[in-house]
C-alpha positions as CSV (number, residue, x, y, z in Angstrom):
1,M,-45.6,91.5,183.7
2,L,-42.7,93.3,185.3
3,D,-42.4,97.0,184.7
4,I,-39.0,96.8,183.1
5,F,-40.2,94.3,180.5
6,K,-43.1,96.6,179.6
7,R,-40.6,99.5,179.4
8,Y,-38.3,97.3,177.2
9,E,-41.1,97.1,174.6
10,E,-41.9,100.8,174.8
11,L,-38.2,101.7,174.4
12,Q,-38.1,99.9,171.1
13,K,-40.2,102.8,169.8
14,E,-38.2,105.5,171.4
15,N,-34.6,106.8,171.1
16,V,-33.0,103.6,172.2
17,I,-29.3,103.4,171.7
18,F,-28.9,99.9,173.0
19,S,-31.2,97.3,174.4
20,F,-30.4,93.8,175.6
21,S,-32.2,91.0,177.4
22,G,-30.4,87.7,178.1
23,E,-27.3,86.1,179.6
24,V,-24.5,88.4,180.7
25,S,-20.9,87.3,180.2
26,P,-17.5,89.1,180.1
27,E,-17.5,88.8,176.3
28,L,-20.9,90.5,176.1
29,V,-19.7,93.3,178.4
30,R,-16.6,93.9,176.2
31,S,-18.5,93.8,172.9
32,T,-21.3,96.0,174.3
33,L,-18.8,98.6,175.5
34,D,-17.0,98.6,172.2
35,S,-20.3,99.1,170.4
36,L,-21.6,101.8,172.7
37,E,-18.3,103.7,172.6
38,S,-18.7,103.9,168.8
39,R,-22.4,104.8,169.0
40,L,-21.6,107.6,171.6
41,E,-19.0,109.0,169.2
42,E,-21.7,109.3,166.6
43,L,-24.4,110.7,168.9
44,E,-22.7,113.0,171.4
45,K,-20.6,116.0,170.5
46,N,-19.8,117.1,174.1
47,S,-16.7,115.2,175.2
48,K,-17.5,115.7,178.9
49,T,-20.9,114.1,178.5
50,K,-19.6,111.3,176.4
51,K,-16.9,110.5,179.0
52,K,-19.5,110.5,181.8
53,V,-21.9,108.3,180.0
54,F,-19.2,105.8,178.9
55,N,-17.7,105.6,182.4
56,V,-21.1,105.0,184.0
57,L,-21.8,102.3,181.3
58,V,-18.5,100.6,182.3
59,E,-19.5,100.5,186.0
60,V,-23.1,99.4,185.3
61,L,-22.1,96.5,183.0
62,Q,-19.3,95.4,185.3
63,N,-21.9,95.4,188.2
64,L,-24.1,93.2,186.1
65,N,-21.3,90.9,185.1
66,H,-19.9,90.4,188.6
67,H,-22.8,90.7,191.0
68,I,-26.0,89.2,189.5
69,E,-27.5,86.1,191.2
70,T,-28.4,84.5,187.8
71,Q,-26.7,85.2,184.5
72,N,-29.8,86.8,182.9
73,A,-30.4,90.5,182.9
74,V,-32.0,93.4,181.1
75,F,-30.0,96.4,180.0
76,Q,-31.1,99.5,178.2
77,I,-29.7,102.9,177.3
78,W,-31.7,105.6,175.6
79,T,-31.6,109.3,175.2
80,D,-33.9,112.3,175.1
81,K,-33.1,116.0,174.5
82,D,-31.8,116.5,178.1
83,N,-30.4,113.1,179.4
84,Y,-28.9,109.8,178.7
85,R,-30.8,107.1,180.7
86,I,-29.4,103.7,181.6
87,K,-31.6,101.1,183.2
88,T,-30.8,97.5,184.2
89,G,-32.8,94.7,185.8
90,N,-31.8,91.4,187.3
91,L,-32.8,88.8,189.9
92,I,-31.4,89.1,193.4
93,F,-31.8,86.8,196.3
94,N,-34.4,88.0,198.8
95,R,-31.9,87.6,201.6
96,N,-29.7,90.3,199.9
97,V,-32.4,92.9,199.2
98,E,-32.3,94.7,202.6
99,S,-28.5,95.1,202.6
100,L,-28.5,96.4,199.0
101,K,-31.4,98.7,199.7
102,N,-29.7,100.1,202.8
103,W,-26.4,100.6,200.8
104,L,-28.3,102.5,198.0
105,I,-30.1,104.6,200.5
106,Y,-26.8,105.5,202.2
107,I,-25.2,106.4,198.9
108,N,-28.1,108.6,198.0
109,S,-27.9,110.4,201.4
110,T,-24.3,111.5,200.9
111,T,-23.0,114.7,199.4
112,G,-20.4,114.8,196.6
113,E,-17.6,115.4,199.2
114,E,-18.8,112.5,201.3
115,L,-19.0,110.2,198.2
116,R,-15.3,111.0,197.5
117,A,-14.3,110.2,201.0
118,L,-16.4,107.0,201.0
119,Y,-14.8,106.0,197.7
120,K,-11.3,106.4,199.2
121,E,-12.3,104.5,202.3
122,K,-13.7,101.6,200.2
123,L,-10.5,101.4,198.2
124,N,-8.8,100.2,201.3
125,D,-11.4,97.5,202.1
126,K,-11.1,93.9,201.1
127,F,-12.6,92.9,197.8
128,T,-15.5,90.5,197.7
129,P,-15.1,86.9,196.3
130,K,-16.9,88.2,193.2
131,G,-14.2,90.9,192.7
132,G,-15.9,94.1,194.0
133,G,-15.2,96.2,197.0
134,G,-18.5,98.1,197.0
135,L,-17.2,100.8,194.7
136,G,-19.6,100.3,191.7
137,F,-22.6,102.2,193.0
138,I,-20.4,104.9,194.6
139,D,-18.6,105.4,191.3
140,I,-21.9,105.6,189.4
141,A,-23.2,108.2,191.8
142,R,-19.9,110.2,191.6
143,K,-19.6,110.1,187.9
144,S,-23.2,110.8,187.0
145,G,-23.7,113.5,189.8
146,Q,-27.2,112.0,190.2
147,K,-29.1,110.1,192.8
148,L,-29.5,106.4,192.2
149,V,-33.0,105.3,191.2
150,Y,-33.9,101.7,192.0
151,G,-36.7,99.3,192.9
152,F,-37.2,95.8,194.2
153,E,-40.2,93.5,193.3
154,E,-40.5,90.2,195.2
155,L,-41.1,87.4,192.7
156,D,-41.2,84.3,195.0
157,E,-39.8,83.1,198.3
158,D,-36.2,83.1,196.8
159,Y,-35.9,86.0,194.4
160,S,-36.8,89.6,193.8
161,F,-36.3,91.6,190.7
162,F,-33.9,94.5,191.1
163,S,-34.3,97.4,188.7
164,F,-31.7,100.2,188.6
165,Q,-31.7,103.5,186.6
166,I,-29.3,106.3,186.4
167,N,-29.9,109.5,184.5
168,I,-26.9,111.5,183.1
169,P,-27.7,115.1,182.1
170,K,-26.3,116.3,178.8
171,E,-23.8,119.1,179.1
172,N,-24.3,122.2,176.9
């Protein structure tokens, strides 16, 4: 069984704010963001942390909606005393793994200043047919202030499972 599915079951017993497994659609993204915004209002008193978490959630869910190879995905958000953690999982074509991995490595190798410059540069690039200009992961790294955590597990000759996690530290 894939790690994220085991983790999905474990998270049911922990401080899970939201957990989803199934088909991703624009309607799901909208309703999930509405629900999570309300839940964050209840849970988080620090407005800066609340804003960071919500902004990262928007990017993560938009990435899932626009860039997954199949419509099914796993999405989770949970909290502990120090962090909010967001994890996603979805299928990706094997032919796309290397370029995505290289992109994530590159983003993780940049400083905050370099990320800002890269973001501005990407704003001038053409958008992909799916609507993105490569800004999502840059924006997630910028807004969270954290390195991107990810993994790829080859499933068969066509697909790999892509897992992605971002940790957002709570502000005092």
